[in-house]
N, C-alpha and C positions, 0 to 999 in steps of 0.2 A: 579451447584458447585462450592465451592470455596475450588479449592486444595487448600491447603497449606504445604503437604508434603514437609520435606525440600531436595531437591538434593543430590545427591548418590555423588556428588566431590564439594571442592572445589579451584579453582583456580583462578589463574587472570592472564589472558593473554595479554604480553604488545603487544605496539602498531610496527605495522612491521617496522624492520630495510632492508631497502635493500642496495646494493649499487652496482654500475657498474664497471665493472675496465676499464684501460685507450685503450688497445686494444680491438679490436671490436675481431679477431679471435681468445683472452683472455678470455675474458671478462663474470663474471656469476654475477647472479643476488642471492639473498638469500631472504626467507622468515622465520622470527621467527616462529617459529611451535611447538617448546616446549612441550607447554599444549596438544597438539593433537587435538587442537579445533577443528584448518580449515580445516584437511584432515578429521577427521571423518565427518564433515557434510557437507564437499565437497563445502564449502562457495563460492561467488568471495571474492576475494584481489588485493589489488590496490600497483603495484609497480611501484615506479618514475625513469621515463628513462629520465636521463641525455645526451644532444645533439640530432641529427637527427636520428630516428630508425623506421622508417615508413614505412623500410621494412620488420620489422620483423615479423615475423606468426607465428612462434608458439615456446615455450621454451619445450629445452630436459632439461630432468633430468633420469643419471646412475644410477639405484638401484645397490646395493653391489657385485651383481652376475655378471653386467654387463649391463643387461640389458635395453633399451634407449626406451624410455616413451617419446613421442611428444605431449606436449600440449596447445593446441589452448588461440592466447593472441588478445585480440583488442585494439589497442593503441585511446588514449583521448585525447584533450591539451583542457585545461582551466587555468582559470587565475592564478593556482599556477604551470604551465609548462604543461608537457607531460607526459604520466604512461601511465603503459597496466595492462590491468585488464584481469583477469583469472579466470576460477572457479579451485579452490585447488584438485588434485587430491588425491586418498587416498595412508596413509604414513606412517609410521612408526614417532613417536614425534621426533622432534630435530628441526633445524635446517637448512632446504633445502634449496637445490643448484639447478639452472636450468640454462641452456646456452642458449641465445638466437641464432635465426636458422635464414636465411632472407628465402623474396620468389621468386620464381622464376617465379611466373605467377600472377593473379591478383583472389581469388574466387571470388566465390560468394556469400556474405554474410547469413550466416544461421538462425540468427538472422536480423526479419524486422518489420518496421513501418511502415505502406503506407495506405493515406486516400484512404476508400473505395466508389469508384467512385458512384456508387447506393445510397448510404444518405449521406457520408461526412464525416463519421462515421473514427475512426482511428481504426487499426487491428494491432496488435503484430502476428506478427507468429512467427510459428520454424522451418522452415525447409516445409515450406505452410502448416501447419498445425497452429488453431487460437489457441494463448496463453490466452489473453483476448482482450476486446474492449472499448476505450476513449471516449466516447459520448460528444464529445466535440457542435456540433452542437444540435439544440432543437430536444427532439424526443416527439413525438405524443404517444398518446395510442394505435395504430394500428400500429404503427414499432416497438414493446418494440420485443425486443427477449427477447422467448418462451420455456421453455423448452418442447420437445415433445412433454410429458399428459398435458401441460394446455393449449395451445393453441387454443384450441374453446371454452374454459373456460368462461363463460359472466359473465362481473362483476355484483357486487351487492353492494351495498352501506349501511352505518348504522349508526344511527341518533347520532349526537350529544351533547352533554351534559354535566352538571358537569364544573370543572376546563377549562374542553380545549373548550369549549361553549366561557369560560370568555378569553380565552385568544384569541379564534377571531373573537368576537366584540370588545377586544384591540386593534388586528390588523385592523377593519374596524371601527374605529368610527362611521363614517357616517352613522351606521345599529342603527336597533331598538334592543330594548333588547328582541319583542315579531319575531323575525325574524327564520323563521327558515331552519336549518343546516343541512345537513346530510356528513358525510367525501367524498362525491362527490367533497366539496370545498376543497379537496387536491391534488383532480384528474387534474394538474395541470400540461403541456409539461415543459418537464426541461433537463437540459442537465451540464456538471461537472463533470462527477462522470466516472467509472467504473464498466463495465458491459455489456459479460458475462466474470468473470475469471472461464478459463476451466483446470479441472482436465488432470491429465497424461494419462485419457484414454476417452479423449474427453468430458467429464461428464460435464456438465455445475454445476458451484455450487453457484453461486448466485443467484438472487432475485431482479425481477424487477416488479414494478408499482403493487403488487401483488393485489389478488381478499381481499373484506373484506369490513376492517373500515382503513387502511396502503396504498390508493394507492401512497403514496409521498415516500415511502422507494424506494430505486431505486441502490440494489447493493454496490455498496463502496463505499460511499461519506462523504467531509469533511464541515461540516453545523453543525447550531443553533437555539436551538428551540425560541434563546429570543434574540435579534440582537437589541439592541437599538443607534436608533440616532435622538440624542439633548433628547425633551422629547418626543418621539415615540417609540413605540416596531413594528420590522415586523422578520418574520421567514423564515428566509431560512432556514430552514430542511423542514418545513412543506410547503414552497412555499408559502408564504402570504406576501408581500407587497416588498419586498425583494428580487433581481434573482442574481445571475453569470450569466454574460454575455461573451460571447468569443468575443477576438478583434480581432480575425484571427493572431495575433502574435502566432505563430507556426509550432516546427521543429523537425526533426526523425535525429533520429541514426541509421542508421542499420549496423553490422557486424558481425564475428564470434563466440564472445563469449555476446551479449548483443544489446539488439535495445532499445532505447531510444524514449518518447514523453516527450518532456518540452510545455508547452501551455500558453498562458496568456487569465484573465476571466478577470473581472469588476462587482463588485456589484453594481448592479444597484435598487438604493430606489426607489419602485412605478413604475418601471423600465425607469427613469428620469435622474434622479439624479446619477454620478459616487460617492460613499464614500469611496469602499475598489477595491485597486489592489490585486487582487491573482496569483499568477505562478505556477503552477504546474509543476512534474518531476515523470518518471513514468519510470521506470529500469525493464526490464524484462532477466532474462537469461537462456542461454542454462537449459536447462533438464540434472539435474546424471539420475542417473535406476531408482532413485526411490523416482527424489523429485525437487524442481524446484523452483529460489527465484525472489519476484520481491519485489522493492524497492520501496518506496513514500516519496517524500519530496512535501511541501504545502507552503507559506511565502504568511503571508499578509501584508498589508501595507495603511494604513489607506489613504484616497484622502482626505478626512472631520473631521474636529473636531470633537468631543466626539459620539463619532461611539464604541458598548462595545459587547462582546457575552458572554453569561452564558447557561447551561443548563437549561431544562424543570425547571422553578418553582425555577432554581438553587440548587435541588437536584439529577437527577436526568440523566436521558440520554443527549450526546450531544455532538460536537465534530468528533473523525472518526466512522462513524459508518457503522456497518456491517449489511445487512441482505442477507440472505443464503437465498439456498433453502431446503424444509424439504425432511430428508434422511429416510431413513430407519434405527433405531436403533440410532438414533440421540443421541448424545453425546458432553456435551458444558462444557468444567472447565475450571477457571484460577489459576492464581497462579501470588504473590507480595511477597516477600520479606521482613525480616521484618524491619522498619524503619532504624535502625541501622546499614544493614547486607552491607557490602563492598566487593564486590560489589551489588548493591540494584537492582535481576532483578525482572522484568514484562513481563508477557506471556498469551497466554492465546489457547485452543485448541480445533476447531471447528469438529466433524469427524461424518463418517454415513454410509450411503448405499445411493447414487446418480443416479439417471433416470435408476433404477432398476439394477443396476449392483451386482454383486456375490461379488463382493469382494468391502469393505471398501475406503474409500478414503478422505478428508480434510486440511484445513491450519493451518495453526498455525500465531499467529499476537503476534509481537513485539514490545515492544516500543522501544523507544532510547534513552540512562536518559541525551542524552544535551536535550531534553526538556524541556519546561518553566515547574514550579514545576511537574514534573516528582519526582513519575509514578503515572499516571492518574486512578482514579478509575474505576475498572473493572463495566463492569451493563452487567446482559444479559435478555431476557425474553427465555423463550424457549418453548413457544406456539409461538413464533414469527421468531424462528432460528435466533434469535440475542445476538452478543457479541459486545461489544467496551468497548476501553479504550477512558472513559470521561476527556472532558477538560474545563474548568478551575476548578480549586478543587470546591467540591461543599462550597455551601454557598457563593460563590464569582462570579464577576464580573472583568473580562480582556480585559482593555479597551487597541483595537489596535490606536499606533503612526503614526505621518505622518511621522517623522524622525528614527522611530528605528523596523524591522521587527517581526513579529513573525513569528517563521522555526518550524515545527510538521514533526517528520521523522516518520515512522513506513517500519517493514517489513513483507512479508508476502511468508509462507513458504509451497508451494503447496505439500500432500506427499500420496502418497500410504500406502495401508494399515489401524492396527489402534491405534487408540489415542500413540502418542509419551507419552514416558516415562519423566517423571521428570529430569533425567540422557542429553538426546538428546537435549532437549526444552532447558533445560540451556546451552548447549555448543551453541546450535544454536545463543542464546541472545549473550552469548561471542564471537562469532563470527564473533556476529554485530555490538556491539559494540567498535570490536578491529580494526578496519579496515577502523577508520574513512571514511566512507561512509555519 
């Protein structure tokens, strides 16, 4: 369903303006939340940290009645300098003021990202509880993480025919036109994707290697069914001719507020020739009472000339791909503002009762307005428990450059309860775009 009801509010969130006074004992930091969006959604917030404040562990906000609220912060250093990350506490709209406090002793990180010794995959946890798994290493079908009710379901494959069979022949030019093919051709070991993502009650939200005709579907993955290299075509989406392979360049960040994975992959043509370098950053933040934020940034740069990507037949699926478990009472909705709107928001919601939970939960997908050709067109396949923002624009192919990177940013909000209404979804989008993540 394409939900195009107008959001209940029209707001513009200004870029955060924060400052630090000269003396540590007196300094405060401020966050501009006059629109009330950050506090209402519990969004992650960036505050610039001038100087060396590595010992700061919390920010204290004092309410009008004198009550003090301590908010955990995490220092991050990058090319832009030092910055603190915090989850915005609930509060009235306005200029929010916080006072930094120093650590008395190092605390164990709440959010952790670490390699699983058994299989080499990377798991993010909050206080020991699994949040998500990034499959950096090759996953074979016997090792797929499945929901409890699907662990012993045998795989069945359907016949490939029609336009998809023609695409298969394009990807395998040495085959004759009478060669038989079933969907088992897509049951290829794979890597470089997120699965599982878990709900706040531990329920598995995403699906990998599903039964039937789509074994190449794999949780949350960024891939295109048409990757053209010079005069030939491959399919990194369906795992034909071109594959994302790990380079081993991977690092982790742990802390009180977020855990982060930064990993490099190389797209290999026929598993022999490197054609694209990919950098992925996955950041998972500590949960609030009823939601969790996960940010995904993927950057691509061509290694070889004449590489383009496109959706299937340039008019359907491809880009950021999201395959969910099929819940009871499944609901899929999506929204994009009119083209002349300012701001122009775009989000989708996927909801239901997962793994026999008595209550509903789900995920909101937010597109970032800095993405090229924003907003991407929404595509849904309810029978496959699938919704995605596509890229590039229908009817086009996007050239990857050796001189300029392509960067795509998305935010996932894991939530409890029924499908969020347009008002809260719009505010979550506003929080995402306002904080320069």
